[in-house]
The first five atom37 places (N, CA, C, CB, O) and aatype in JSON, in Angstrom:
{
  "aatype": [20, 20, 20, 20, 20, 20, 20, 20, 20, 20, 20, 20, 20, 20, 20, 20, 20, 20, 20, 20, 20, 20, 20, 20, 20, 20, 20, 20, 20, 20, 20, 20, 20, 20, 20, 20, 20, 20, 20, 20, 20, 20, 20, 20, 20, 20, 20, 20, 20, 20, 20, 20, 20, 20, 20, 20, 20, 20, 20, 20, 20, 20, 20, 20, 20, 20, 20, 20, 20, 20, 20, 20, 20, 20, 20, 20, 20, 20, 20, 20, 20, 20, 20, 20, 20, 20, 20, 20, 20, 20, 20, 20, 20, 20, 20, 20, 20, 20, 20, 20, 20, 20, 20, 20, 20, 20, 20, 20, 20, 20, 20, 20, 20, 20, 20, 20, 20, 20, 20, 20, 20, 20, 20, 20, 20, 20, 20, 20, 20, 20],
  "atom_mask": [
    [1, 1, 1, 1, 1],
    [1, 1, 1, 1, 1],
    [1, 1, 1, 1, 1],
    [1, 1, 1, 1, 1],
    [1, 1, 1, 1, 1],
    [1, 1, 1, 1, 1],
    [1, 1, 1, 1, 1],
    [1, 1, 1, 1, 1],
    [1, 1, 1, 1, 1],
    [1, 1, 1, 1, 1],
    [1, 1, 1, 1, 1],
    [1, 1, 1, 1, 1],
    [1, 1, 1, 1, 1],
    [1, 1, 1, 1, 1],
    [1, 1, 1, 1, 1],
    [1, 1, 1, 1, 1],
    [1, 1, 1, 1, 1],
    [1, 1, 1, 1, 1],
    [1, 1, 1, 1, 1],
    [1, 1, 1, 1, 1],
    [1, 1, 1, 1, 1],
    [1, 1, 1, 1, 1],
    [1, 1, 1, 1, 1],
    [1, 1, 1, 1, 1],
    [1, 1, 1, 1, 1],
    [1, 1, 1, 1, 1],
    [1, 1, 1, 1, 1],
    [1, 1, 1, 1, 1],
    [1, 1, 1, 1, 1],
    [1, 1, 1, 1, 1],
    [1, 1, 1, 1, 1],
    [1, 1, 1, 1, 1],
    [1, 1, 1, 1, 1],
    [1, 1, 1, 1, 1],
    [1, 1, 1, 1, 1],
    [1, 1, 1, 1, 1],
    [1, 1, 1, 1, 1],
    [1, 1, 1, 1, 1],
    [1, 1, 1, 1, 1],
    [1, 1, 1, 1, 1],
    [1, 1, 1, 1, 1],
    [1, 1, 1, 1, 1],
    [1, 1, 1, 1, 1],
    [1, 1, 1, 1, 1],
    [1, 1, 1, 1, 1],
    [1, 1, 1, 1, 1],
    [1, 1, 1, 1, 1],
    [1, 1, 1, 1, 1],
    [1, 1, 1, 1, 1],
    [1, 1, 1, 1, 1],
    [1, 1, 1, 1, 1],
    [1, 1, 1, 1, 1],
    [1, 1, 1, 1, 1],
    [1, 1, 1, 1, 1],
    [1, 1, 1, 1, 1],
    [1, 1, 1, 1, 1],
    [1, 1, 1, 1, 1],
    [1, 1, 1, 1, 1],
    [1, 1, 1, 1, 1],
    [1, 1, 1, 1, 1],
    [1, 1, 1, 1, 1],
    [1, 1, 1, 1, 1],
    [1, 1, 1, 1, 1],
    [1, 1, 1, 1, 1],
    [1, 1, 1, 1, 1],
    [1, 1, 1, 1, 1],
    [1, 1, 1, 1, 1],
    [1, 1, 1, 1, 1],
    [1, 1, 1, 1, 1],
    [1, 1, 1, 1, 1],
    [1, 1, 1, 1, 1],
    [1, 1, 1, 1, 1],
    [1, 1, 1, 1, 1],
    [1, 1, 1, 1, 1],
    [1, 1, 1, 1, 1],
    [1, 1, 1, 1, 1],
    [1, 1, 1, 1, 1],
    [1, 1, 1, 1, 1],
    [1, 1, 1, 1, 1],
    [1, 1, 1, 1, 1],
    [1, 1, 1, 1, 1],
    [1, 1, 1, 1, 1],
    [1, 1, 1, 1, 1],
    [1, 1, 1, 1, 1],
    [1, 1, 1, 1, 1],
    [1, 1, 1, 1, 1],
    [1, 1, 1, 1, 1],
    [1, 1, 1, 1, 1],
    [1, 1, 1, 1, 1],
    [1, 1, 1, 1, 1],
    [1, 1, 1, 1, 1],
    [1, 1, 1, 1, 1],
    [1, 1, 1, 1, 1],
    [1, 1, 1, 1, 1],
    [1, 1, 1, 1, 1],
    [1, 1, 1, 1, 1],
    [1, 1, 1, 1, 1],
    [1, 1, 1, 1, 1],
    [1, 1, 1, 1, 1],
    [1, 1, 1, 1, 1],
    [1, 1, 1, 1, 1],
    [1, 1, 1, 1, 1],
    [1, 1, 1, 1, 1],
    [1, 1, 1, 1, 1],
    [1, 1, 1, 1, 1],
    [1, 1, 1, 1, 1],
    [1, 1, 1, 1, 1],
    [1, 1, 1, 1, 1],
    [1, 1, 1, 1, 1],
    [1, 1, 1, 1, 1],
    [1, 1, 1, 1, 1],
    [1, 1, 1, 1, 1],
    [1, 1, 1, 1, 1],
    [1, 1, 1, 1, 1],
    [1, 1, 1, 1, 1],
    [1, 1, 1, 1, 1],
    [1, 1, 1, 1, 1],
    [1, 1, 1, 1, 1],
    [1, 1, 1, 1, 1],
    [1, 1, 1, 1, 1],
    [1, 1, 1, 1, 1],
    [1, 1, 1, 1, 1],
    [1, 1, 1, 1, 1],
    [1, 1, 1, 1, 1],
    [1, 1, 1, 1, 1],
    [1, 1, 1, 1, 1],
    [1, 1, 1, 1, 1],
    [1, 1, 1, 1, 1],
    [1, 1, 1, 1, 1],
    [1, 1, 1, 1, 1]
  ],
  "atom_positions": [
    [[19.8, -10.48, 15.71], [18.5, -11.33, 15.38], [17.72, -9.52, 14.82], [17.55, -12.52, 17.24], [18.02, -8.37, 15.18]],
    [[16.77, -10.02, 13.93], [15.89, -9.26, 13.25], [14.63, -9.22, 14.53], [15.48, -10.01, 11.63], [14.19, -10.12, 15.25]],
    [[14.35, -8.03, 14.46], [13.28, -7.98, 15.32], [12.37, -7.29, 14.55], [13.52, -7.38, 16.63], [12.53, -6.19, 14.02]],
    [[11.12, -8.23, 14.5], [9.89, -7.37, 13.4], [8.01, -6.68, 14.89], [9.02, -9.53, 11.52], [7.65, -7.18, 15.96]],
    [[7.63, -5.86, 14.35], [6.92, -5.78, 15.77], [5.48, -5.41, 14.92], [7.63, -4.38, 17.12], [5.45, -4.31, 14.36]],
    [[4.29, -6.3, 14.79], [3.27, -6.23, 13.85], [2.59, -6.07, 14.64], [2.94, -7.12, 12.95], [2.62, -6.53, 15.78]],
    [[1.57, -5.08, 13.96], [-0.01, -4.87, 14.96], [-0.79, -4.41, 13.85], [-0.07, -3.52, 16.45], [-0.67, -3.74, 12.83]],
    [[-2.27, -5.52, 14.98], [-3.14, -5.66, 14.02], [-4.34, -4.62, 14.75], [-3.5, -7.33, 13.69], [-5.11, -4.8, 15.69]],
    [[-4.11, -3.57, 13.93], [-5.51, -2.36, 14.3], [-5.93, -1.66, 12.96], [-4.97, -0.86, 15.51], [-5.81, -2.1, 11.82]],
    [[-6.33, -0.73, 13.28], [-6.75, 0.08, 12.83], [-5.09, 0.74, 11.93], [-7.65, 0.84, 14.0], [-4.19, 1.04, 12.71]],
    [[-4.8, 0.91, 10.48], [-3.88, 1.69, 10.85], [-3.43, 2.93, 10.5], [-3.18, 1.18, 10.8], [-2.24, 3.25, 10.39]],
    [[-4.6, 3.8, 10.3], [-4.31, 5.38, 10.78], [-4.35, 5.74, 12.04], [-5.18, 6.31, 10.27], [-3.62, 6.62, 12.5]],
    [[-5.16, 5.14, 12.67], [-4.9, 5.23, 13.9], [-3.29, 4.73, 14.59], [-6.02, 4.51, 14.4], [-2.31, 5.39, 14.93]],
    [[-3.55, 3.46, 14.6], [-1.92, 3.21, 14.87], [-1.14, 3.37, 14.21], [-1.49, 2.23, 15.11], [-0.17, 2.92, 14.82]],
    [[-0.69, 3.87, 12.97], [0.3, 4.77, 12.37], [0.44, 6.07, 12.7], [0.16, 4.82, 11.18], [1.41, 6.63, 12.19]],
    [[-0.73, 7.14, 13.91], [-0.22, 7.93, 14.26], [-0.18, 7.91, 15.4], [-0.47, 8.73, 13.87], [-0.44, 8.97, 15.98]],
    [[0.32, 6.15, 16.55], [0.45, 6.69, 17.36], [2.04, 7.14, 17.23], [-0.09, 5.98, 18.35], [2.52, 8.04, 17.91]],
    [[2.87, 6.27, 16.1], [3.85, 5.88, 15.51], [4.64, 7.12, 15.92], [3.63, 5.5, 14.06], [3.96, 8.13, 16.09]],
    [[6.06, 7.24, 16.12], [7.06, 8.84, 16.07], [7.71, 8.42, 14.52], [8.74, 9.1, 17.73], [8.17, 7.39, 14.03]],
    [[7.54, 9.42, 14.18], [8.42, 10.08, 13.32], [9.67, 8.95, 12.57], [9.1, 11.32, 14.29], [10.39, 8.27, 13.29]],
    [[9.74, 8.91, 11.18], [10.85, 7.98, 11.01], [10.99, 6.91, 11.3], [11.66, 8.23, 11.38], [12.09, 6.39, 11.09]],
    [[10.24, 6.37, 11.71], [10.7, 4.57, 13.37], [10.82, 3.93, 12.16], [9.02, 3.45, 15.01], [11.91, 3.35, 12.08]],
    [[10.01, 3.78, 11.02], [9.55, 2.61, 10.6], [10.95, 2.17, 9.36], [7.8, 2.85, 9.97], [11.49, 3.06, 8.71]],
    [[11.33, 0.74, 9.22], [12.02, 0.8, 8.38], [11.39, -0.02, 6.57], [13.21, 0.25, 9.18], [11.67, 0.2, 5.39]],
    [[10.67, -0.79, 7.14], [10.12, -0.92, 5.88], [8.6, -1.4, 6.06], [10.98, -1.91, 5.03], [8.47, -2.33, 6.85]],
    [[7.48, -0.93, 5.47], [5.66, -0.91, 5.53], [5.58, -1.79, 4.01], [4.65, 1.21, 5.46], [6.13, -1.48, 2.95]],
    [[4.4, -3.38, 4.39], [3.86, -3.95, 3.41], [1.86, -3.72, 3.4], [4.5, -5.53, 3.59], [0.87, -4.2, 3.97]],
    [[2.07, -3.11, 2.79], [0.38, -3.75, 3.07], [-0.06, -3.94, 1.61], [-0.93, -2.51, 4.0], [0.48, -3.5, 0.59]],
    [[-1.22, -4.72, 1.77], [-2.58, -4.39, 0.67], [-3.72, -4.64, 1.35], [-2.71, -5.32, -0.74], [-4.28, -5.56, 1.94]],
    [[-3.92, -3.08, 0.94], [-4.81, -2.46, 1.32], [-6.6, -3.07, 1.03], [-4.37, -1.23, 0.72], [-6.62, -3.3, -0.18]],
    [[-8.31, -3.48, 1.73], [-8.6, -3.25, 0.9], [-9.11, -2.7, -0.36], [-8.59, -3.45, 1.13], [-9.56, -1.58, -0.13]],
    [[-9.26, -3.17, -2.14], [-9.57, -2.96, -2.97], [-10.21, -2.33, -3.56], [-9.64, -3.39, -3.08], [-10.26, -2.08, -4.77]],
    [[-11.01, -1.86, -2.38], [-12.32, -1.62, -2.86], [-13.47, -1.75, -4.15], [-12.23, -0.74, -2.71], [-14.14, -0.93, -4.78]],
    [[-13.32, -3.16, -4.19], [-13.57, -3.8, -5.61], [-14.3, -4.99, -5.54], [-12.3, -4.12, -6.37], [-14.14, -6.1, -6.06]],
    [[-15.79, -4.18, -4.19], [-17.05, -5.77, -3.52], [-16.07, -6.43, -2.74], [-17.83, -7.27, -4.97], [-16.69, -7.3, -2.12]],
    [[-14.79, -6.48, -2.43], [-15.17, -8.03, -2.21], [-15.65, -8.22, -0.91], [-13.97, -9.02, -2.38], [-16.18, -7.26, -0.34]],
    [[-15.56, -9.41, -0.3], [-16.36, -9.72, 1.03], [-15.3, -9.62, 1.55], [-17.22, -11.01, 1.36], [-14.32, -10.0, 0.91]],
    [[-15.11, -9.02, 3.04], [-14.27, -8.92, 3.86], [-14.39, -9.15, 5.06], [-13.9, -8.1, 3.79], [-13.34, -9.43, 5.64]],
    [[-15.82, -9.14, 5.99], [-16.36, -9.43, 7.28], [-16.87, -8.66, 7.07], [-15.85, -9.56, 8.45], [-17.75, -8.58, 6.21]],
    [[-16.43, -7.66, 7.93], [-16.9, -6.38, 8.96], [-16.25, -4.89, 7.84], [-15.79, -6.54, 11.04], [-16.12, -3.67, 7.92]],
    [[-16.03, -5.84, 7.02], [-15.55, -4.47, 6.35], [-16.22, -3.53, 5.13], [-14.32, -4.81, 5.83], [-16.09, -4.33, 4.21]],
    [[-16.59, -2.84, 4.78], [-17.74, -2.75, 3.51], [-16.13, -2.33, 2.13], [-19.52, -0.81, 3.89], [-15.22, -1.5, 2.26]],
    [[-16.3, -2.95, 1.42], [-15.76, -2.43, 0.0], [-15.89, -2.26, -0.7], [-15.31, -2.54, -0.53], [-15.3, -2.59, -1.72]],
    [[-17.17, -1.32, -0.45], [-18.0, -0.72, -1.76], [-17.29, 0.91, -1.36], [-20.24, -0.92, -1.69], [-18.35, 1.34, -0.92]],
    [[-16.88, 1.41, -1.29], [-16.57, 3.31, -1.25], [-17.11, 3.76, -2.04], [-15.22, 4.01, -1.48], [-17.23, 3.11, -3.08]],
    [[-17.77, 5.22, -1.95], [-17.14, 5.67, -3.3], [-16.25, 6.51, -3.76], [-17.81, 6.01, -3.89], [-15.91, 7.43, -3.01]],
    [[-15.61, 6.41, -5.18], [-14.25, 6.09, -5.47], [-13.69, 7.48, -4.86], [-13.9, 5.75, -7.17], [-12.48, 7.45, -4.6]],
    [[-14.49, 8.94, -4.52], [-13.79, 9.62, -4.02], [-13.08, 9.06, -2.7], [-14.45, 10.64, -3.94], [-11.92, 8.81, -2.37]],
    [[-14.36, 8.97, -2.1], [-14.09, 8.39, -0.63], [-13.05, 7.68, -0.17], [-14.95, 7.63, -0.3], [-12.6, 7.86, 0.97]],
    [[-12.39, 6.49, -1.32], [-11.55, 5.21, -0.66], [-10.35, 5.84, -1.82], [-12.34, 3.12, -0.87], [-9.13, 5.78, -1.71]],
    [[-10.76, 6.16, -2.38], [-8.66, 7.39, -2.72], [-8.38, 8.31, -1.64], [-8.57, 8.97, -4.42], [-7.21, 8.58, -1.38]],
    [[-9.34, 8.83, -0.99], [-9.51, 10.33, 0.27], [-8.8, 9.04, 1.32], [-11.86, 11.25, 0.92], [-7.75, 9.44, 1.83]],
    [[-9.16, 7.6, 1.72], [-8.65, 7.08, 2.83], [-7.06, 6.88, 2.31], [-9.51, 5.7, 3.32], [-6.07, 7.36, 2.87]],
    [[-7.06, 5.95, 0.92], [-6.17, 5.69, 0.32], [-4.73, 6.55, 0.5], [-6.7, 5.67, -0.78], [-3.56, 6.21, 0.33]],
    [[-5.74, 8.63, 1.19], [-4.11, 9.76, 1.08], [-4.02, 9.75, 2.04], [-3.87, 11.33, 0.57], [-2.96, 10.24, 2.44]],
    [[-5.11, 9.17, 3.22], [-5.26, 9.22, 4.68], [-3.25, 8.15, 4.95], [-7.35, 8.09, 5.32], [-2.08, 8.51, 5.01]],
    [[-3.99, 6.85, 5.03], [-2.72, 5.68, 5.78], [-1.78, 6.06, 4.32], [-3.35, 3.33, 6.06], [-1.0, 5.11, 4.45]],
    [[-1.46, 6.52, 3.49], [-0.03, 6.86, 2.43], [0.22, 7.82, 3.49], [-0.15, 7.58, 0.51], [1.18, 7.59, 4.23]],
    [[-0.55, 8.96, 3.72], [0.44, 9.67, 4.2], [1.1, 9.41, 5.88], [-0.13, 11.01, 3.99], [2.25, 9.72, 6.22]],
    [[0.17, 8.84, 6.66], [0.73, 8.47, 7.57], [1.8, 7.06, 7.39], [-0.3, 8.4, 8.41], [2.46, 6.97, 8.42]],
    [[2.1, 6.09, 6.51], [2.85, 5.57, 5.94], [4.53, 6.71, 5.46], [1.84, 5.0, 4.87], [5.65, 6.21, 5.37]],
    [[4.35, 7.64, 5.33], [5.11, 8.63, 4.55], [5.96, 9.11, 5.97], [4.05, 9.94, 3.62], [7.14, 9.41, 6.13]],
    [[4.63, 9.02, 7.04], [5.21, 10.37, 7.71], [6.24, 9.2, 8.77], [3.69, 11.73, 8.73], [7.43, 9.43, 8.97]],
    [[5.64, 8.16, 9.26], [6.53, 6.82, 9.7], [7.17, 6.46, 9.32], [6.29, 5.89, 9.84], [7.56, 5.56, 10.05]],
    [[8.06, 6.55, 7.97], [8.45, 5.52, 6.63], [10.28, 6.49, 7.09], [7.19, 5.94, 4.3], [10.62, 7.52, 6.52]],
    [[10.6, 6.22, 7.51], [12.19, 6.31, 7.38], [13.25, 6.99, 6.24], [12.53, 5.02, 7.36], [13.94, 6.05, 5.83]],
    [[13.52, 7.82, 5.79], [14.16, 8.64, 4.75], [14.72, 7.27, 3.7], [15.56, 9.79, 5.5], [14.54, 7.15, 2.49]],
    [[15.25, 6.58, 4.4], [16.02, 5.21, 3.47], [15.09, 3.56, 3.69], [18.03, 4.93, 4.3], [15.63, 2.45, 3.73]],
    [[14.19, 3.73, 3.76], [13.43, 3.31, 4.73], [12.44, 2.8, 2.92], [12.79, 4.7, 6.27], [12.42, 3.5, 1.91]],
    [[11.87, 1.63, 3.08], [11.31, 0.98, 1.62], [9.44, 0.64, 2.34], [12.58, -1.03, 1.0], [8.99, 0.36, 3.45]],
    [[8.67, 0.92, 0.6], [7.34, 0.62, 0.81], [6.21, 0.08, 0.02], [6.99, 1.5, 1.14], [5.24, 0.83, -0.15]],
    [[6.2, -0.58, -0.26], [5.66, -1.51, -1.12], [4.23, -2.39, -0.35], [6.98, -2.52, -1.52], [3.78, -2.94, 0.66]],
    [[3.95, -1.87, -2.17], [2.45, -2.01, -1.78], [1.4, -2.26, -2.84], [2.02, -0.77, -1.12], [1.15, -1.42, -3.7]],
    [[0.7, -3.61, -2.77], [-0.23, -4.25, -3.3], [-1.79, -3.71, -3.83], [-0.29, -5.1, -2.44], [-2.64, -3.29, -3.05]],
    [[-1.88, -3.78, -4.68], [-3.33, -3.24, -4.92], [-3.69, -3.88, -6.42], [-3.39, -1.36, -4.9], [-2.96, -4.05, -7.4]],
    [[-5.54, -4.28, -6.15], [-5.7, -5.09, -7.06], [-6.82, -3.97, -8.16], [-6.31, -6.66, -6.35], [-7.23, -2.81, -8.13]],
    [[-6.94, -5.13, -8.99], [-7.7, -4.31, -10.08], [-9.17, -5.36, -10.46], [-6.49, -4.05, -11.66], [-9.6, -6.2, -9.67]],
    [[-9.77, -5.09, -11.79], [-10.53, -6.32, -11.88], [-11.0, -5.54, -13.17], [-11.68, -6.89, -10.54], [-10.69, -4.35, -13.27]],
    [[-11.74, -6.16, -14.2], [-11.49, -5.68, -15.2], [-13.11, -5.02, -15.34], [-10.82, -6.72, -16.25], [-13.75, -4.85, -16.37]],
    [[-13.41, -4.8, -14.28], [-14.5, -3.8, -14.42], [-14.09, -1.72, -13.83], [-15.85, -4.7, -13.26], [-14.59, -0.6, -13.78]],
    [[-12.72, -2.57, -13.5], [-12.43, -1.3, -13.16], [-11.1, -1.21, -13.1], [-13.01, -0.87, -12.03], [-10.6, -1.0, -11.99]],
    [[-10.24, -1.34, -14.26], [-8.92, -1.23, -14.72], [-8.12, -0.21, -14.24], [-8.9, -1.13, -15.99], [-6.91, -0.41, -14.09]],
    [[-8.83, 1.34, -13.84], [-8.61, 2.69, -14.05], [-7.98, 2.44, -12.57], [-9.95, 3.85, -14.44], [-6.78, 2.67, -12.41]],
    [[-8.67, 2.05, -11.64], [-8.23, 2.09, -9.57], [-7.12, 1.81, -9.76], [-8.9, 0.89, -8.19], [-6.64, 1.87, -8.63]],
    [[-6.41, 1.56, -10.38], [-4.59, 0.92, -9.11], [-3.82, 2.4, -9.82], [-3.15, -1.55, -9.85], [-3.65, 3.35, -9.06]],
    [[-3.43, 2.5, -11.12], [-3.44, 4.1, -11.75], [-3.71, 5.75, -11.23], [-4.39, 4.01, -12.62], [-3.09, 6.81, -11.18]],
    [[-5.56, 4.97, -10.73], [-5.44, 5.92, -9.72], [-4.91, 6.72, -8.52], [-5.84, 5.79, -9.56], [-4.44, 7.82, -8.23]],
    [[-5.24, 5.61, -8.04], [-4.39, 5.26, -6.24], [-2.73, 5.91, -6.56], [-4.19, 2.8, -5.7], [-2.28, 6.87, -5.94]],
    [[-2.14, 5.31, -7.43], [-0.95, 6.25, -7.34], [-0.79, 7.12, -8.29], [0.22, 5.64, -7.29], [0.37, 7.13, -8.69]],
    [[-1.39, 7.75, -8.76], [-1.56, 9.16, -8.97], [-1.71, 10.13, -7.38], [-3.0, 9.26, -9.98], [-0.95, 10.98, -6.92]],
    [[-2.94, 9.6, -6.87], [-3.48, 9.34, -5.36], [-2.15, 10.04, -4.79], [-3.8, 7.45, -4.78], [-2.06, 11.19, -4.37]],
    [[-1.1, 9.04, -4.89], [-0.37, 9.36, -3.88], [1.21, 9.46, -3.95], [-0.73, 8.53, -3.03], [2.12, 9.05, -3.23]],
    [[1.13, 10.47, -5.58], [2.26, 10.4, -5.99], [3.08, 11.58, -5.77], [2.19, 10.07, -7.16], [4.21, 11.79, -6.22]],
    [[2.11, 12.61, -4.77], [3.07, 13.88, -3.47], [4.06, 13.1, -2.92], [2.08, 14.57, -1.85], [5.21, 13.38, -3.26]],
    [[3.86, 12.06, -2.05], [4.15, 11.31, -1.4], [5.26, 10.26, -1.41], [3.31, 11.02, -1.32], [6.1, 10.0, -0.55]],
    [[5.06, 9.73, -2.58], [6.02, 8.49, -3.02], [6.16, 8.74, -4.56], [5.3, 6.83, -2.68], [5.58, 9.53, -5.31]],
    [[7.24, 7.69, -4.79], [7.86, 7.59, -6.73], [7.73, 6.46, -6.66], [9.56, 8.03, -7.46], [8.27, 5.88, -5.72]],
    [[6.81, 5.6, -7.83], [6.61, 4.31, -8.36], [8.21, 4.6, -8.26], [5.61, 3.91, -9.88], [8.76, 5.68, -8.05]],
    [[8.88, 3.21, -8.49], [10.13, 2.47, -8.53], [9.42, 1.42, -9.49], [10.85, 1.92, -6.96], [9.95, 1.8, -10.53]],
    [[8.92, 0.78, -9.73], [8.9, -0.88, -10.08], [7.16, -0.87, -10.04], [9.87, -2.18, -8.63], [6.34, -0.31, -9.32]],
    [[7.05, -2.16, -11.64], [5.6, -2.09, -11.28], [5.58, -3.96, -11.49], [4.4, -0.85, -12.54], [6.14, -4.62, -12.36]],
    [[4.89, -4.35, -10.55], [5.34, -5.93, -10.97], [3.92, -6.88, -11.02], [6.56, -6.67, -9.63], [3.37, -7.4, -10.04]],
    [[3.53, -6.95, -12.36], [1.95, -7.73, -12.21], [2.51, -8.97, -12.65], [0.44, -7.15, -13.29], [3.48, -9.18, -13.38]],
    [[1.32, -10.15, -11.79], [1.24, -11.3, -12.3], [-0.86, -11.56, -12.26], [2.43, -12.44, -11.23], [-1.85, -10.83, -12.18]],
    [[-0.64, -12.64, -12.34], [-1.79, -13.64, -12.82], [-2.33, -14.45, -11.81], [-1.33, -14.6, -13.85], [-2.19, -15.59, -12.26]],
    [[-2.94, -14.54, -10.58], [-2.75, -14.8, -9.37], [-3.67, -16.3, -9.53], [-3.22, -13.51, -8.28], [-3.85, -16.89, -8.47]],
    [[-4.18, -16.86, -10.63], [-4.11, -18.54, -10.73], [-2.88, -19.17, -11.28], [-5.24, -19.12, -11.68], [-2.67, -20.36, -11.03]],
    [[-2.16, -18.59, -11.88], [-1.34, -19.22, -12.76], [0.48, -19.01, -11.9], [-1.64, -18.34, -14.48], [1.56, -19.32, -12.4]],
    [[0.17, -18.26, -10.19], [0.8, -18.56, -9.6], [0.95, -18.82, -8.08], [1.26, -18.08, -10.03], [0.21, -18.4, -7.19]],
    [[2.51, -19.9, -7.9], [2.1, -20.02, -6.95], [1.7, -19.3, -5.15], [2.6, -20.67, -7.18], [1.69, -18.08, -4.96]],
    [[1.49, -20.06, -4.32], [1.03, -19.6, -2.85], [2.18, -18.77, -2.05], [0.65, -21.0, -1.92], [1.89, -18.02, -1.12]],
    [[3.41, -18.96, -2.48], [4.8, -18.25, -2.25], [4.44, -16.84, -2.86], [6.23, -19.05, -3.08], [4.53, -15.8, -2.22]],
    [[4.09, -16.91, -3.95], [3.87, -15.44, -5.09], [3.33, -14.75, -4.31], [2.92, -15.44, -6.53], [3.83, -13.65, -4.08]],
    [[2.16, -15.14, -3.67], [0.89, -14.28, -3.55], [1.67, -13.38, -2.5], [-0.72, -15.11, -2.98], [0.73, -12.85, -1.9]],
    [[2.75, -12.93, -1.97], [3.05, -12.49, -0.04], [4.12, -10.9, -1.48], [4.8, -14.56, 1.83], [4.12, -9.69, -1.29]],
    [[4.83, -11.69, -2.74], [5.03, -10.2, -3.45], [4.15, -9.24, -3.98], [5.69, -10.29, -4.43], [3.18, -9.39, -4.73]],
    [[4.83, -7.87, -3.3], [4.08, -6.15, -3.61], [3.57, -6.66, -4.96], [5.38, -4.4, -3.8], [3.9, -7.75, -5.42]],
    [[2.66, -5.73, -5.6], [1.79, -5.35, -7.3], [2.92, -4.27, -7.67], [-0.31, -4.42, -7.26], [3.71, -4.18, -8.61]],
    [[2.71, -3.62, -6.71], [3.73, -2.07, -7.01], [4.35, -2.04, -5.91], [2.98, -0.44, -7.23], [3.75, -2.17, -4.85]],
    [[6.04, -1.82, -6.0], [6.56, -1.69, -4.87], [7.04, 0.29, -5.6], [7.96, -3.22, -4.41], [7.39, 0.79, -6.67]],
    [[6.76, 0.73, -4.3], [6.66, 2.52, -3.74], [7.86, 2.97, -3.16], [5.48, 2.86, -2.45], [8.02, 2.38, -2.09]],
    [[8.91, 3.88, -3.44], [9.67, 3.75, -2.8], [9.58, 5.73, -2.85], [10.9, 2.61, -3.27], [9.24, 6.45, -3.79]],
    [[10.05, 6.11, -1.35], [10.07, 7.72, -1.12], [11.15, 8.36, -1.77], [10.17, 8.14, 0.37], [12.3, 7.99, -2.05]],
    [[10.3, 9.73, -1.99], [11.23, 10.55, -2.99], [12.52, 10.68, -2.68], [10.84, 11.87, -3.17], [13.26, 10.52, -3.65]],
    [[13.06, 10.91, -1.68], [14.16, 10.47, -1.1], [15.51, 9.81, -1.48], [13.75, 9.88, -0.49], [16.72, 10.02, -1.47]],
    [[14.35, 8.65, -1.91], [15.69, 7.45, -2.26], [15.38, 6.8, -3.89], [15.6, 5.78, -0.85], [14.49, 6.13, -4.42]],
    [[16.83, 7.53, -4.38], [17.11, 7.11, -5.51], [17.93, 5.68, -6.33], [17.57, 8.06, -5.67], [19.14, 5.64, -6.55]],
    [[16.94, 4.56, -6.69], [18.02, 3.48, -6.28], [18.07, 3.44, -8.33], [17.3, 1.59, -4.94], [17.05, 3.66, -8.97]],
    [[19.04, 3.21, -8.8], [19.08, 2.88, -10.19], [19.29, 0.62, -9.72], [20.91, 4.11, -11.23], [20.21, 0.15, -9.05]],
    [[17.92, -0.35, -10.48], [18.24, -1.26, -10.77], [19.07, -1.72, -11.36], [17.73, -1.5, -10.97], [19.13, -2.94, -11.51]]
  ]
}
């Protein structure tokens, strides 16, 4: 039987409590910093602070992810901010290698597709040809 350990906590704090290389899979869709209303979270940080924060949580992902693990990252963009996804990938380039990019137009997809990651990122130690 497959077991899942889902936690609803601040990601940096929660991952800092996990052992190194103890996670098989990370799937995340962090706030996009596009001014979206998330309730208690401010989605309008200055660009540098947002990218630094992305580097912090990604560093924890790298630390806890097994060497043969997988990391799927869903990141958003807007016509007013089209370079943000690329800047995030560049921020994470010392931690991960971008293997696949999947684009979709949200309004043209069914709800089941919304769980797919827009960008699939894997650790540098994993090299697979698909």
